[in-house]
MARPARO-904331 format. One record per residue: residue number from 0; z, y, x of N, C-alpha, C, CB in turn. Coordinates in steps of 0.05 Angstrom, whole numbers, m for minus. Glycine has a CB too. Layout:
REM residues N
+-------+--------+--------+--------+--------+--------+--------+--------+--------+--------+--------+--------+--------+
: nuvex :     nw :     nv :     nu :    caw :    cav :    cau :     cw :     cv :     cu :    cbw :    cbv :    cbu :
+-------+--------+--------+--------+--------+--------+--------+--------+--------+--------+--------+--------+--------+
:   NUM :      Z :      Y :      X :      Z :      Y :      X :      Z :      Y :      X :      Z :      Y :      X :
...
+-------+--------+--------+--------+--------+--------+--------+--------+--------+--------+--------+--------+--------+
END
This chain:
REM residues 107
+-------+--------+--------+--------+--------+--------+--------+--------+--------+--------+--------+--------+--------+
: nuvex :     nw :     nv :     nu :    caw :    cav :    cau :     cw :     cv :     cu :    cbw :    cbv :    cbu :
+-------+--------+--------+--------+--------+--------+--------+--------+--------+--------+--------+--------+--------+
:     0 :   1474 :   1642 :   1631 :   1457 :   1654 :   1648 :   1441 :   1676 :   1649 :   1445 :   1641 :   1651 :
:     1 :   1425 :   1660 :   1633 :   1392 :   1677 :   1631 :   1407 :   1695 :   1603 :   1353 :   1651 :   1621 :
:     2 :   1420 :   1693 :   1587 :   1431 :   1708 :   1568 :   1451 :   1733 :   1574 :   1443 :   1689 :   1553 :
:     3 :   1468 :   1725 :   1595 :   1476 :   1751 :   1601 :   1468 :   1766 :   1623 :   1499 :   1751 :   1601 :
:     4 :   1439 :   1757 :   1638 :   1415 :   1764 :   1651 :   1406 :   1795 :   1633 :   1392 :   1736 :   1649 :
:     5 :   1398 :   1780 :   1603 :   1381 :   1790 :   1587 :   1401 :   1816 :   1576 :   1369 :   1766 :   1567 :
:     6 :   1423 :   1818 :   1576 :   1446 :   1831 :   1570 :   1443 :   1853 :   1587 :   1471 :   1816 :   1575 :
:     7 :   1447 :   1842 :   1605 :   1457 :   1872 :   1628 :   1424 :   1888 :   1638 :   1479 :   1856 :   1669 :
:     8 :   1395 :   1868 :   1624 :   1377 :   1882 :   1636 :   1367 :   1900 :   1605 :   1354 :   1861 :   1654 :
:     9 :   1379 :   1897 :   1589 :   1376 :   1912 :   1558 :   1396 :   1940 :   1570 :   1394 :   1887 :   1522 :
:    10 :   1423 :   1933 :   1574 :   1443 :   1951 :   1565 :   1440 :   1969 :   1597 :   1477 :   1935 :   1555 :
:    11 :   1423 :   1956 :   1624 :   1429 :   1978 :   1638 :   1424 :   2003 :   1644 :   1429 :   1974 :   1650 :
:    12 :   1400 :   2009 :   1630 :   1397 :   2040 :   1632 :   1408 :   2057 :   1608 :   1366 :   2047 :   1636 :
:    13 :   1425 :   2044 :   1591 :   1446 :   2059 :   1569 :   1467 :   2063 :   1587 :   1456 :   2041 :   1540 :
:    14 :   1473 :   2042 :   1606 :   1498 :   2052 :   1618 :   1499 :   2077 :   1643 :   1509 :   2026 :   1630 :
:    15 :   1468 :   2069 :   1673 :   1466 :   2093 :   1680 :   1461 :   2118 :   1663 :   1450 :   2092 :   1696 :
:    16 :   1456 :   2115 :   1641 :   1457 :   2143 :   1631 :   1480 :   2162 :   1621 :   1443 :   2144 :   1614 :
:    17 :   1499 :   2143 :   1609 :   1525 :   2150 :   1609 :   1539 :   2158 :   1632 :   1536 :   2132 :   1599 :
:    18 :   1537 :   2139 :   1652 :   1551 :   2142 :   1680 :   1551 :   2178 :   1695 :   1530 :   2118 :   1703 :
:    19 :   1512 :   2184 :   1677 :   1508 :   2209 :   1695 :   1515 :   2226 :   1675 :   1479 :   2216 :   1709 :
:    20 :   1525 :   2227 :   1644 :   1536 :   2246 :   1633 :   1556 :   2250 :   1631 :   1533 :   2250 :   1619 :
:    21 :   1573 :   2229 :   1645 :   1600 :   2223 :   1629 :   1625 :   2253 :   1654 :   1612 :   2171 :   1635 :
:    22 :   1643 :   2252 :   1660 :   1655 :   2264 :   1670 :   1660 :   2249 :   1698 :   1674 :   2270 :   1654 :
:    23 :   1656 :   2236 :   1696 :   1660 :   2215 :   1724 :   1634 :   2213 :   1734 :   1673 :   2181 :   1719 :
:    24 :   1617 :   2230 :   1736 :   1593 :   2232 :   1745 :   1591 :   2243 :   1772 :   1579 :   2246 :   1729 :
:    25 :   1611 :   2246 :   1774 :   1611 :   2254 :   1807 :   1632 :   2231 :   1829 :   1626 :   2291 :   1808 :
:    26 :   1640 :   2212 :   1815 :   1648 :   2190 :   1835 :   1624 :   2164 :   1832 :   1682 :   2178 :   1827 :
:    27 :   1600 :   2172 :   1820 :   1573 :   2161 :   1822 :   1558 :   2167 :   1847 :   1558 :   2171 :   1801 :
:    28 :   1560 :   2189 :   1872 :   1552 :   2208 :   1885 :   1544 :   2185 :   1910 :   1575 :   2234 :   1889 :
:    29 :   1523 :   2179 :   1918 :   1521 :   2170 :   1946 :   1527 :   2178 :   1964 :   1506 :   2166 :   1953 :
:    30 :   1542 :   2178 :   1978 :   1569 :   2184 :   1999 :   1561 :   2169 :   2023 :   1603 :   2172 :   1988 :
:    31 :   1553 :   2179 :   2049 :   1553 :   2163 :   2071 :   1585 :   2152 :   2078 :   1539 :   2181 :   2094 :
:    32 :   1589 :   2131 :   2087 :   1609 :   2115 :   2093 :   1609 :   2114 :   2119 :   1607 :   2090 :   2081 :
:    33 :   1636 :   2110 :   2134 :   1637 :   2106 :   2160 :   1640 :   2079 :   2166 :   1655 :   2121 :   2173 :
:    34 :   1632 :   2070 :   2182 :   1635 :   2033 :   2184 :   1663 :   2032 :   2198 :   1606 :   2013 :   2207 :
:    35 :   1682 :   2017 :   2199 :   1704 :   2004 :   2208 :   1698 :   1983 :   2235 :   1715 :   1989 :   2182 :
:    36 :   1716 :   1986 :   2254 :   1709 :   1970 :   2279 :   1724 :   1942 :   2263 :   1725 :   1984 :   2315 :
:    37 :   1707 :   1924 :   2251 :   1721 :   1893 :   2254 :   1724 :   1885 :   2273 :   1711 :   1872 :   2244 :
:    38 :   1711 :   1877 :   2289 :   1708 :   1863 :   2317 :   1739 :   1863 :   2333 :   1683 :   1881 :   2337 :
:    39 :   1761 :   1838 :   2338 :   1787 :   1845 :   2350 :   1773 :   1852 :   2378 :   1812 :   1819 :   2350 :
:    40 :   1790 :   1878 :   2383 :   1794 :   1892 :   2416 :   1756 :   1909 :   2416 :   1800 :   1854 :   2454 :
:    41 :   1759 :   1915 :   2393 :   1743 :   1935 :   2395 :   1744 :   1960 :   2406 :   1737 :   1938 :   2376 :
:    42 :   1765 :   1967 :   2403 :   1771 :   1996 :   2416 :   1800 :   1983 :   2433 :   1778 :   2028 :   2386 :
:    43 :   1809 :   2012 :   2454 :   1836 :   1995 :   2461 :   1862 :   1988 :   2450 :   1845 :   2004 :   2478 :
:    44 :   1863 :   2002 :   2430 :   1886 :   2000 :   2414 :   1881 :   1970 :   2402 :   1889 :   2024 :   2391 :
:    45 :   1872 :   1959 :   2385 :   1867 :   1935 :   2378 :   1875 :   1913 :   2391 :   1848 :   1933 :   2376 :
:    46 :   1867 :   1915 :   2419 :   1873 :   1897 :   2434 :   1902 :   1897 :   2449 :   1853 :   1897 :   2450 :
:    47 :   1915 :   1919 :   2441 :   1947 :   1917 :   2451 :   1959 :   1911 :   2429 :   1961 :   1945 :   2464 :
:    48 :   1951 :   1919 :   2404 :   1970 :   1906 :   2383 :   1960 :   1872 :   2386 :   1965 :   1921 :   2346 :
:    49 :   1946 :   1857 :   2392 :   1933 :   1838 :   2395 :   1956 :   1819 :   2404 :   1910 :   1842 :   2412 :
:    50 :   1958 :   1828 :   2437 :   1980 :   1830 :   2461 :   2002 :   1820 :   2441 :   1985 :   1864 :   2479 :
:    51 :   2017 :   1848 :   2433 :   2047 :   1852 :   2422 :   2057 :   1822 :   2407 :   2048 :   1881 :   2397 :
:    52 :   2027 :   1826 :   2394 :   2035 :   1795 :   2363 :   2029 :   1776 :   2373 :   2015 :   1790 :   2332 :
:    53 :   2015 :   1773 :   2396 :   2018 :   1746 :   2408 :   2036 :   1741 :   2425 :   1999 :   1737 :   2420 :
:    54 :   2044 :   1756 :   2436 :   2075 :   1744 :   2457 :   2091 :   1752 :   2437 :   2087 :   1760 :   2491 :
:    55 :   2101 :   1774 :   2414 :   2129 :   1758 :   2388 :   2121 :   1726 :   2389 :   2123 :   1771 :   2343 :
:    56 :   2094 :   1721 :   2379 :   2097 :   1690 :   2356 :   2101 :   1677 :   2380 :   2067 :   1675 :   2333 :
:    57 :   2094 :   1672 :   2409 :   2108 :   1660 :   2433 :   2127 :   1658 :   2431 :   2109 :   1669 :   2454 :
:    58 :   2148 :   1682 :   2437 :   2174 :   1688 :   2444 :   2194 :   1666 :   2415 :   2178 :   1729 :   2443 :
:    59 :   2182 :   1678 :   2389 :   2188 :   1666 :   2372 :   2186 :   1628 :   2367 :   2174 :   1681 :   2358 :
:    60 :   2164 :   1622 :   2379 :   2168 :   1600 :   2373 :   2185 :   1579 :   2395 :   2142 :   1592 :   2366 :
:    61 :   2187 :   1599 :   2418 :   2200 :   1584 :   2447 :   2230 :   1586 :   2424 :   2199 :   1609 :   2488 :
:    62 :   2236 :   1603 :   2414 :   2264 :   1612 :   2416 :   2277 :   1586 :   2387 :   2267 :   1658 :   2408 :
:    63 :   2252 :   1583 :   2362 :   2258 :   1568 :   2352 :   2265 :   1531 :   2368 :   2239 :   1574 :   2333 :
:    64 :   2243 :   1530 :   2378 :   2243 :   1504 :   2395 :   2276 :   1496 :   2412 :   2215 :   1510 :   2421 :
:    65 :   2285 :   1516 :   2429 :   2316 :   1517 :   2447 :   2331 :   1511 :   2416 :   2327 :   1558 :   2467 :
:    66 :   2324 :   1535 :   2401 :   2347 :   1537 :   2388 :   2352 :   1501 :   2367 :   2343 :   1571 :   2368 :
:    67 :   2327 :   1491 :   2352 :   2333 :   1459 :   2342 :   2335 :   1444 :   2365 :   2311 :   1443 :   2323 :
:    68 :   2328 :   1443 :   2386 :   2334 :   1421 :   2402 :   2366 :   1425 :   2415 :   2311 :   1419 :   2425 :
:    69 :   2378 :   1441 :   2427 :   2405 :   1450 :   2431 :   2426 :   1445 :   2406 :   2404 :   1479 :   2438 :
:    70 :   2414 :   1447 :   2387 :   2435 :   1446 :   2357 :   2425 :   1416 :   2346 :   2426 :   1477 :   2327 :
:    71 :   2414 :   1403 :   2362 :   2409 :   1372 :   2354 :   2427 :   1356 :   2380 :   2369 :   1364 :   2353 :
:    72 :   2427 :   1373 :   2399 :   2445 :   1356 :   2420 :   2468 :   1356 :   2409 :   2449 :   1367 :   2450 :
:    73 :   2484 :   1381 :   2404 :   2516 :   1390 :   2388 :   2518 :   1373 :   2374 :   2522 :   1416 :   2371 :
:    74 :   2500 :   1371 :   2365 :   2503 :   1354 :   2333 :   2512 :   1322 :   2331 :   2472 :   1355 :   2317 :
:    75 :   2494 :   1307 :   2348 :   2494 :   1292 :   2360 :   2524 :   1288 :   2380 :   2470 :   1295 :   2369 :
:    76 :   2525 :   1303 :   2396 :   2554 :   1306 :   2408 :   2580 :   1312 :   2388 :   2553 :   1331 :   2429 :
:    77 :   2578 :   1319 :   2370 :   2600 :   1319 :   2349 :   2608 :   1296 :   2330 :   2595 :   1339 :   2332 :
:    78 :   2584 :   1280 :   2327 :   2584 :   1254 :   2305 :   2595 :   1236 :   2324 :   2552 :   1243 :   2289 :
:    79 :   2586 :   1235 :   2350 :   2599 :   1211 :   2368 :   2628 :   1221 :   2365 :   2588 :   1208 :   2403 :
:    80 :   2635 :   1253 :   2378 :   2674 :   1253 :   2373 :   2683 :   1241 :   2356 :   2689 :   1278 :   2364 :
:    81 :   2682 :   1253 :   2326 :   2693 :   1245 :   2300 :   2691 :   1208 :   2301 :   2672 :   1262 :   2272 :
:    82 :   2667 :   1190 :   2304 :   2673 :   1164 :   2309 :   2694 :   1158 :   2326 :   2653 :   1153 :   2319 :
:    83 :   2690 :   1169 :   2345 :   2716 :   1153 :   2371 :   2748 :   1164 :   2356 :   2712 :   1172 :   2417 :
:    84 :   2750 :   1187 :   2342 :   2770 :   1188 :   2332 :   2784 :   1159 :   2319 :   2765 :   1208 :   2315 :
:    85 :   2820 :   1157 :   2331 :   2834 :   1143 :   2311 :   2831 :   1140 :   2285 :   2854 :   1148 :   2312 :
:    86 :   2838 :   1121 :   2267 :   2825 :   1119 :   2239 :   2849 :   1106 :   2231 :   2795 :   1102 :   2233 :
:    87 :   2864 :   1130 :   2210 :   2884 :   1113 :   2198 :   2873 :   1105 :   2167 :   2915 :   1130 :   2199 :
:    88 :   2888 :   1085 :   2157 :   2891 :   1071 :   2135 :   2900 :   1090 :   2109 :   2912 :   1049 :   2142 :
:    89 :   2880 :   1093 :   2097 :   2880 :   1110 :   2071 :   2910 :   1096 :   2059 :   2846 :   1105 :   2048 :
:    90 :   2915 :   1116 :   2049 :   2938 :   1102 :   2016 :   2947 :   1128 :   2007 :   2976 :   1077 :   2023 :
:    91 :   2941 :   1113 :   1983 :   2946 :   1128 :   1954 :   2969 :   1150 :   1944 :   2950 :   1107 :   1936 :
:    92 :   2970 :   1174 :   1936 :   3001 :   1182 :   1934 :   3011 :   1167 :   1911 :   3008 :   1216 :   1930 :
:    93 :   3036 :   1161 :   1911 :   3048 :   1151 :   1878 :   3049 :   1171 :   1857 :   3078 :   1140 :   1879 :
:    94 :   3041 :   1145 :   1836 :   3039 :   1162 :   1811 :   3061 :   1150 :   1795 :   3008 :   1161 :   1794 :
:    95 :   3068 :   1172 :   1779 :   3063 :   1200 :   1773 :   3078 :   1223 :   1794 :   3074 :   1203 :   1744 :
:    96 :   3060 :   1234 :   1794 :   3073 :   1267 :   1822 :   3097 :   1269 :   1809 :   3053 :   1308 :   1823 :
:    97 :   3114 :   1271 :   1831 :   3140 :   1285 :   1827 :   3139 :   1315 :   1820 :   3156 :   1282 :   1853 :
:    98 :   3158 :   1318 :   1808 :   3150 :   1354 :   1791 :   3174 :   1362 :   1811 :   3158 :   1362 :   1744 :
:    99 :   3162 :   1390 :   1814 :   3185 :   1403 :   1827 :   3218 :   1411 :   1810 :   3171 :   1430 :   1836 :
:   100 :   3212 :   1412 :   1790 :   3243 :   1410 :   1774 :   3261 :   1387 :   1781 :   3240 :   1408 :   1741 :
:   101 :   3247 :   1358 :   1786 :   3260 :   1339 :   1802 :   3270 :   1341 :   1834 :   3244 :   1320 :   1800 :
:   102 :   3261 :   1356 :   1843 :   3266 :   1359 :   1876 :   3288 :   1376 :   1879 :   3239 :   1373 :   1894 :
:   103 :   3284 :   1395 :   1854 :   3314 :   1418 :   1867 :   3334 :   1403 :   1850 :   3313 :   1462 :   1856 :
:   104 :   3330 :   1389 :   1831 :   3363 :   1380 :   1828 :   3377 :   1354 :   1844 :   3368 :   1372 :   1797 :
:   105 :   3365 :   1343 :   1859 :   3366 :   1321 :   1871 :   3374 :   1341 :   1901 :   3336 :   1301 :   1868 :
:   106 :   3371 :   1361 :   1900 :   3378 :   1377 :   1927 :   3409 :   1393 :   1916 :   3347 :   1405 :   1937 :
+-------+--------+--------+--------+--------+--------+--------+--------+--------+--------+--------+--------+--------+
END
């Protein structure tokens, strides 16, 4: 840390001299800057934006909750319907499968 500080103290005046003589010296001027309002609701527009964003967030959360709960109920109803269907016993197809040529000759 002290090594970096010593290097900065030694090269600082040289860097300042180069900045004042460089083509970029116009960038180093002290220009007064306008302060921006960083407090929410500092102007009338900020509070309107905050209300719009809050309302959109609340609406999206309500829609998401409604969709998830209704889909859950519908899913449970469909599973119950599938389980109530009569089930037939599975039978494998005969092997080897019949070819189409055999079927045409039989007809």
